N, C-alpha and C positions, 0 to 999 in steps of 0.2 A: 630670671632677673629679680633682684631683691625688690620687693613692693615698695619699700620705703624710698629707695633710690628712684624708682619709676614716678612715684607722686612728687618727689622733689623736683625732678627734671621737669615734669608737667607744670608744676608751680612756677619754675623759673621761666618757662615759655610763656605762660599767661602773663607774668610780670612784664616780660620783654614786649609782648604785644600791647600791653597797656601803655607802655613807654612809647612805642610807636604811635599809638593813638594820641598820646600827649603832644608828640611832635606835629601830628596833623592838625591839632586843634586850632581853630581861629576864632576870633571875636565876630559876632554877627548879630543875630536876633537877641541874644541873650546879654551881651556886654557884662560878662561874669566878673566878679571881684571876689578874691579870697580874703576874708578878714576874721582872724583867729578861728580857723576851722569852720567858719560859717560861709555858706555859698549865698551870696546876695544877687538876686535877680533884679536887673534894672532895665527899664524901657523896652518891653516887648514892642513889636511893630505896631504902631498906631492904626486904629480903625479908620477907614476913609468914609467919612459922613456924607460925602457927596454922592455916594453909591448906596444901593439898597438891595435887599433880597438876595437871590442867588448870585447876581453879579458881584455883589460886595464880598460875599464869602469866598467865591472863586478867586476873586482878585487877591484876597488877603492870603489864601493858602498858596497861591503862586508866589507870593513874596516870602513866604516862609520856606517853601521848596528852594528858592534861590540861595538863601543864607544858611540852610541846614544840609544841602546837598554838596557838602565839602568834605575833604579828607579829615579823618578823624571822628566823624559821626559814624557810630557803629553800623548803620544800615545804609550808608551811601557807599555801596560796594564798588561801583564803577569809579567813583572818584577816588576811593582808597587804592584800588588796583592801579589806576593811571599814575597816582602819586608814588606808589611803590616802584613802578616801572621807570620812573625818572630818576631814581636813586642809585647810587653806586653800590654794587654788590660788595658786602663786607669781605674783607680778606680773611679775618679770623674765623676758624671752623665753627665754633658755637653760633657766632652772630650770623654766618652765612646760612647755617641751618634755620635759624630763627627767621631770617629774611625770606627764604624760599617757602618755608611752611606758611607764613603769613601771605606771601604773594600768591601761591597756588589756591590758598583758601579764599582770598578775596576775589580772584578770577572765577573760581568756582561759584561762590556766592553771587557774583554778578551774571552768571550765566554764560560766561566766556570760557566754555569747557574745553574746546580745542586749544586755546592758549594755555590753559592750566596744564593740560597733558603735555604740551610742548615744553613747558616750563620744568615739568617733572624730569623729562629727558635731559634738558639743558643742565640741571644740577647734577643729575646722575652721571653725566659725561665730564664733569669738572673734577680736577685734582683734589679739591676740598672734599668731595663726596667720599673719595677713596680713604679719607682719614677718619671718617666717623666711627665712634666706638659702638658697641653693641646696643647699648641703651638708646643712643641717638638713631641708630639704624631702625630699632624696633618702632620708635615713634614715627620716623619718616615713613617706613612702610605702611603703617596704619593710616597715615594722612593720605598717601598716595593711593591706597586702596579705596579710600572714601571718594576721592576725585574720579577714579575710574568707575566706581559704582554709579556716580552721578552721571557720567558719560553714558553708561547703559540706560539709565532712566530717560535721559534726554532724547536719545536716538531710538528709543522703543516706546516707553510709556507715554512720552509727551508728543513726539513727532508722528508716531503711528498709534495713536491712542484708540483704545476700544473700551467697552463697558466693564471689562474684567481686568484692565491695566492696574497693576500694583495692588490688586486685592489679595491679600494673604490668607492662606497658603496659595501660592501662585498656580492657576489652572493652566491647562494646555494653552488656552487662548491668550493667556497673559505672559507666555514665555517670550523671550526676546528673539528677534530675527537677526539683528545686529549684535553679534556676540563678543565684540571687541572689549566693551565695558566689563561684562561679567568675567570673562576669561582673565583679563589683566587684574581685576580687583581680587580674584581668588589667588593669583600668584602672589600679590603684595600681601594679602592677609596671611597666607601660609608663611611667608618670610617673617611677618611680624610675630606670628604665634611661635614660630621656632625659637625666637629670641626672647619672647614674653608670654609663656603659656597662660599666664593669669589675664591676659587681655580678652575678657569675655565679650566685649564689644566687637572685636574682629572675628570671634567665633561665631556670633550671631549674624553678623553681615555676610560672612562666608556662606552660611547655610542658605541665606536669601539668594546670593549669587548662584549657588548651584540650582536653586528653583528657577532662577532666570534662565539657566541653560537647559532645563528639563532634566537635570541629573540628580535631583534630590529624591530619596535619601541615598540612593545607591552609590552615587559618585563622591559623597562627602567622606573624607578621612574618618575613620571610626572614632578616633580620639577627639574630633571636633563635632561629631554629629549631635545635633539636637533632635531627639526622637519625636515623631509626629504625635505620639500619644500624650506628650507633655502639654500639647495645646488643643486637645480634643474638646468639643463642646461638652458641657456637663448635662445638657438636656437636649434631646432631639428637636430640631426646629427646622422649618421650611426655609428655603433660599429666598432672599430678597434681590431682585434684579436692579442693577443700576441703569436707569433709563434716561439720565440727565442729557447725554448727547442725542438721543433719539428724539427728544421733544425740544431741543434747543436751549437748555438751561444749564449747560456745563461751562459757566464762565471761568476763565483761566486766570483770575486775579491772585495776587499775593493774599496773605491772611487777612481775613475780614469778618463781616457780619451777615446774617441772612435772617429774613422774616417772611413767613407765610401768613398772610392776613387778608381779610376782606377790606380793601382800601376804598372801594366805590360802592358799597352797599348793595351788591347784587347776590350776596349769600355764596359767593364763590371766592376761594382763598387765592389771592395774587402773590406775586413774588417781588420782594425788594431786597437788593443785595449789593455788596461792593467791598472791594479790598481796601487796604490801608494805605497803599502808595498814592502820594500826592500827585502823580501823573495818571492815575487810574480814575475810574468814575463809577457811579452807581448806576444799577440797571433796574428798571421797573417794568415788569411784565403782568398783563391782566390776564386772568383765567376766562377763556371763552365758553367754558362749560360743555365742550364737545371733545375734549382731549387734546385741545391745542391752546397755545398762548399767543398773545399779541404783544410785540416788544414796543412799549410806549416810552422808552427811555428818553428820547429826544423831545417828544411832546410833553413829558412830565417836567422838563427843565433840569434833567439829570445827565445830559450828554457830557458835560465838562465838569460835573460836580463831584469832587473827591469823596470817597467813603472814609471809613475808619476801621479800627480794629474790632469794634463791636457796634451794634445798633439795636434798637428795640422800638416797639410800637408803644404810644401812649395816646392820650387825648388831652392836650394841654388847655385847649379853649372850649372843651366840654360840649362840642357840636356832634358828637357821635361818629365823626369820621377819624379813623386812627391816624395820628401824626407819627413822625419818625424822628427819634433822637440818636445822633450819631456821636460816638465817643472817639477821641483821638490823643495822640501823645505817649501812649503807653511804651515802656521800655526804653525811651529815648534818654532817660536821666535828665540832666540839665538842659538837654536839647529838645525836651518834649513840651515846650511852651506853644501848644497849639490849641485853638478853640474847638469846643464841641459844636455841634449844629443841631438845632431844633428845626424841623421842616414841617411846616403847616400843610396838612392835607386839605387842599381847596374844595374837595368833593367833586372834582371833575377830572381826576386823573392827572392833576398837576400838583406840585409841591413848591412851596416858597419858603426860603430860609428866613426865619424870624428870630434868630438867635440874639441879636443886638438889641432890637427894640423890645424884646420880651424881658430883658434883664438877665439873660443866662450867658452872657458873653464873659468868659474868663479863660485864662491860658494856663492850665496845669496839666502834667502828664497823667492820663487816665484811660482806662478801657471799661470801667465798671460804674453803673449806677442803677438805681431802682426807683420807680415811680409807684407812689402810693398816697393815699389821703391821710396823712399823718395827724391832721387836726380834725378830721371828720367834718369838713364844711362843705363836702361835695365837690371839691376840685382837687385834681392830682398834683401832689407836690413831687420833689425829686431830691433824692440824696445821692451825692457823687463821692466816690472814694478815690482820692488821688494818690499818686505815688510820691510819697516822700523819699528824698534822697537817701540812700544807704550810706553808712559810714560817714555821716557828716551831720552837723546840726542844720536841720532844715526848718526854717521859720517862715516858709512861703507856701508850701503845698499842703495846706490844711484841708480836711474834708469840707464839702459844702452841703448845706441843706436849704434848698430854696423853697419857700412857702409860695404857693400860687395864689395871687390876688386877682382872680378873675382873668387870667391871661398875662399878668405881669408878675415877676418873680422877685423875691427879696431873700438873701442869703442871711439865714438866722442860726447858723451852725454853732456859733460861740455861745449864743444866748440859750440855745437848747441843750448845750452840753455835749455836743458831738463833733467838735472842732479838733479832732485828733490829727496828728501827723505819723504816718506810718507808710510802708510800701504795700499798699492796699491792692489786692488782685481780685477781690470778689466782694459784693455786697447783696444782701438779700433782705426783704421785708416780709413779715408774716406776724400773724397774731398768736404768739407762742403761749399766751396765758388765757386765751379766750375771753378777754375783757372788752373786745370791740374795737381796739385800735391797733395799728401795726407797730411792731417792734423791729429792730435792725440788728442784723447780724453782719459782722465784717471779718473777711479772711485776709490775713496779713502774711506776706511772704518774708520770713525772717524774724518773727517775733510772735508774741501771743495774739490770738485772735480776740475779738470782742463781741459781746452781746449787749445792746443798749435796750433797756425795757422802757416803753413808752408810758410815762406817769403823768401824762397831761390830764388835767381834771376835765370831766365831761362838761362841754359847753364853753370851755376856755380856749381862747386863741393864743394863750401863752404856753407854748410847746415846751415840755420838760422830759428829758431822758435821763435814765440812771444806768451806769455801767454796771451791769449784773454778772460780768463775766466770771469772777472768781467763785461767786456763789453757785452760779449755774453749772460750772465745771466744763466749759467748753474751749479752753485755751488752745488746745493742740488741733493738728499738728503744726509745728513751728515754722515749717516751710510749706505753704499752701497756696492754692489758686482758686479754682472755681468753687461755689458753694450754692446751696439753695434750701429753702424750707419745702417739705412736703410731708404728708402724712403716709408713710410707707407702710405702716401696718394697720391702717384704717381703724384706729381707736378714738378718733376725734381730736387728737392732740397732735400739732404739726412737729415734725421732727427735723433735724438739721443734718445735712451731709456736706463734708468739706474735704476736698481732695488734696493729697500732698503734691508738692512739686519742688523738687530740688534739682535743678539742672546741672549742678556741679557734680552730683554723684550718679547721674542716671545712666551713663554710657554703657557700663558694665552690667546694670541691674537687669535689663531684659533678658539677656543671656543667662544670668544667674537664676531668674525666676523659673525659666523653662528647663534648666538643668537641676532644679531642686537645691540650689545652693543659696547661702544667705545673701541678702542685698541691702544697700545702704539707705535706700529711700524709706521714709517714714510711712507707717500704715495710714491710709486715709481714715477719716473718722465718720461714723454714723452715730450721731447724739440723739438717743431716743428720749423723748419727752416724758418725764415722770409725773407731770401734772401738778407739781409743786414748785415750780420755778427752777428745778434742777434737771439735769440730763445725764444719761448714762452712755458712755461710748461703747457701742457694740460692733465696731468696725471689724475687729478680728473674727468675732462670731458669725457675722452675716456674709463673710466671704470677700472682704475688701483687703485681705492680707496679701497683697500683690503689689508689684511695682507699677503704679499707675501714674505715669507722667501726664496728667490731665491738663488740657487747655480748654477747648470747647466742650460743650455737654448740653444734654437736655434729657427731659424725662417725659414719659407717657405710656399708657397701656397698649403694647404692641399687639397683643392677642385678645384684648377685651374680656380678660377674666377678672377685671375689677381691681387689679394691683399695679401699682406704677413701677415700670421698668426704666432703664436709662441707657443712653449711648453716650460714649465718651470719645472726643477728638483728642489725639495725644501728639506728643513730640515736644521739641524745642527748636530754635532757630538753626542750630548746627546741622549741616548736611549729613553729619554722622547719625543724626536722629531718624532713623528709618524703622519706625516701630508701628504696629498695627493699632488702628482705632478699635474700640472694644465695646461690646454689648452685653448688658447684664440683665437677666431676666429675675423678676420678683417672684420667689417661689412662696406665695401665700403669706407674705409679710413675716416669714421666718428667715429666709436666706436669699442671696443674690447668686444665681448660677450664671456662669459665663457661657454664652451661646454664639460667640463671634463667628466661629469657623463655619458652623452649619448655616448660619444666616448670610455668609459671604459678604459680610460688611467690614472686615478687617483690613481697611485700607492702610497702606503703609506711608502715604504722604501726610504731611502735616495737617491735622485735623483742628480746624478752628470753630467758628460758631456753628451750632447745631439747631435743628428744629425738628420737632415731632408734632406733625399736624396732618389732618385728613384733607389731602389735596384733591382727590377725586370723588369725595362725597359718598364713599361706599361704607363709611362708619368705622374705617380702620386707619390708623395714623401711618403716614409715610415718614421716612427719614430723610431730611435735607442736610447736606453737610457742605459747609464752605471750606474749601481746601486751599492749599498753598501755604507757603512759608513766609518768614519775614523779610528774607533777603531778596534783592531785586531779581535775581535768576531763578527764584525758587516758587514761582507761580505754578498752580496746577488746576486741572479741570475740576469744577464742583461736582458733587454727586447727589443723585436723587434715587433713594432705594425705595422701589415700589413694594408696598405690602402686598403679599400674596392673597391676603384675606381669606385663608383657608382654615381658619381656626373654628369656625362654626359657632361662634358665640355671639350673644346679643348686645346691643349698645343703644345709647341715647345721646343725641347732640343738642346741647342747650346753649342758646344765646340769651344773654341777660341785658336788659335795658334799665339803667338807673334813672331816678327822677330826683329825689333828694340826694341819694348816692350819686356819685359820678356817672356819666351817661354809659360808659363802656364797663361799668360795674366792677372795676378793680377793687378787690377786698371782699366782695360778696362771697358767701359760703353756700356751697351746694351739699346737701345731704340726702343720699338715696337709701331707702329702705327697700330691700329686696328679699324675696324667697328664692334662694338658689339651690334647686333640686332638694328642697326640704330643710336646707340651712338658712335660717333667718340671719341676715347681716346688713351692716350698713357700709356705704361708700362715701367718702369725704373728698371734696375737691374745693379749691378756692381760686377765683378768677384772678389772673395776674400773677400767680406764683410761678416764677421762672428760674432757670438756672442764671447764674451771674455772667455766664458766657454762652448764652443760647436763648432760644425763645420758643413759645408754643402759641398757637392761635388763641384769641379771646373767647371764641366759641369752644365750649368744653365737650370734647368726645370722650364719653364715659362708658366703658365696658361693664356689663352686668352678668357676664358669664352665661349660665343657662336660665336665668330668670326669664320667664315669658311675658311678665308684666311688672312694672315698677310699683310696689305697694304704695309708696308715697315719695314725692319730691319735695324737699324743704329748702327754701331759699332764705338766708338771713342777710337782710340789708344793713350794712354797718351804720349808715347816717341816720336813717329814720328809726332803727331798731326794729323794724317790722319783720315779721315772718310770713312768708308766702308758702302754703301747704297745698299741694295738688295730689289727690290720690288716684290710684289705678291708671297709671299713664302707660300706654303702650310702648313697646320697645321698637327699636330700629326705625327711628324717625328723628327729623329735625324739628325743634320747637324754639319759640321765643317766649320768655317770661319777663313781664314788665313790672317795676316796682309799683307803680300806680294803677295796675289793672289786676283783675281777678282771673284766675285760670291761665291757660296758655294759648298761643297761637301756633298751629301746625305750619311749617314752611315747606314749600314745595321746592326741594333741592334734589334734582335727579342725579343719580350716580352716573359716571361715564367712564369709558375705557380710554386710556391715553393713546393717541394716534402716533405710532412709531414711523419715523421717516425711513424710506429706503436708503436715503443718503443722509446719515446722521450729520448734525450740525458740527461745524469744524471752527471753533473760535480761534483766532490767531492769538498765540500765547503772548502774554505781556512780559516778555523778556527778550533779551538780545540774541534772537535766532542766527543772525549773521555771525555772531561770535562763537557760535557752537562748532 
């Protein structure tokens, strides 16, 4: 098939689907008006001031759900499917094809997979189907193949879930028992490829289907085979076991956020997580320190409290108990007028929503924010990157910068010079110029990225930022998503990583990468800090020259060698997007080597928020992954990959307590001087530096490789300007260092082994199981 014709047909179908969406659309929460290409947002749902706390937010979000769960809203899949089922099937051939593609896709997205396969048969038995030309047949076969592949996932990976389900390349334990889905999908993909050999998405999915049958590689037709050596690990690594189901933390939400943090002050990391569905809720589990967790979701006030696409810990009231900030509305475009939530940690394993009374109540689509003390007054502020509408003049969804007035917030984004409007998918804060105050990096999907230098004068409450983007040289990639600051090469200057994300060009790219063919996705950027306000992009040089469709992400030192590695959650909402999450090992600050396959962490389901934190106190970080997609029927069980701790390297775990600096010490810098087998070197960390779509615990677990003692630990406190220097610190221990005290306190935090259940936990899926 001519590639140009293929792309044209695809574009026509996309437009047709958009038109269907327009027919769906109803006025509701937004009361939209179009005025000279400007979208004007009028009258979001008013806040009910007769209610307070969790009750008020739950009530508000229920109202939002009622008016947004309607046909035409992209993620209201059941409503969209039901609407289409009421419509008369078009008589004309092209319109009928468009109708059935949209119908089976919406049914699949809603989790009504048997209905979807029935509709495939219905269309193929029609007279209209017999008239389809080769281009139309190629497209139909590719769509039908995806639906049947989802059938296989539902009746195997989900309904008969085990710890290796969907982890690529599929092991014997991950093979399917119900073969209908894989066998039918292979049949359709073969027919699609006969008509369109350039369809590398179908090539990729066919190879996975043969893995599901246990017939890879020998059963794959030679012309479509992706050889196993193309995805082999670049460095040997031990396997990480997914123990989420064994210990009851495999929550089956749609996409969402995850935090491993000590919420109750007992030096044990607890779990706070939740999906973005407004009919889902958050989960809160406390760590018992004996290999088990206690689910306190109901007691914490979270039983009916919806989550969001991302969440992070903070300490807005400076009491030392980490609070939770939940972000909502992302990807919903003009329907994304949802409030975020600030949950106060009451210190007794309960949480209270204080969004409205704290002054943080606003309704803009977002999933990204960063907490930092931007004015160095000892209280954490928050910058929120909102999603300005694409292809229209948006004078509503400006970024927000809320200054913390001892627990009450004021938005000063305009006065500070950071009130930009763009489709923002990631924000990060870090002291790029080592002048003692945090700067802001902004990742934009569809335009240039931004770097705002904090030029606030010392001691001034008048915040001022300067857009330093062009001078710094950090504008690409133009289609990007998650980002973060970190010192990847341990030179004392924080660098910036920003991952490309172009959902429109991604379907063929994964197959192209593994077949050694060119792909469309931009190369992700690693901006190395030159120390003079400029950065050099070394993405190609360090091994990021791959098709990384990254969403969730986090970083940490997986083997305690002192260099920061990272794990990436991948995908996009489409059911076509079945690609592995990926792990990259930092090879001494020179290059990142992919070790996904050896570590057994290449999960094929949608990877959202990630955390790398030491959950069992053995000094090695685990990988927590919040799984599941954006569509109503695309929930999936979360993963917890246990670090085998077999690297034989040393470490130190440091908790900082601020005095003049904020209590949880966000922004404080840690510098370790070590003698590592005769090599004298430094290791740098900053508390609170996180991925824009992931978290790490506030307690810093820092690997020191073979060093048997830490020559010195230096803490730089940002508000007081004080340096705490402690010499000759023993390794492999937990310590607390306070801003107002000399020395350190050794914390008695015993390691433990997770207690695996003989009957793994089986959470009921948050999807329409009856419709399967």
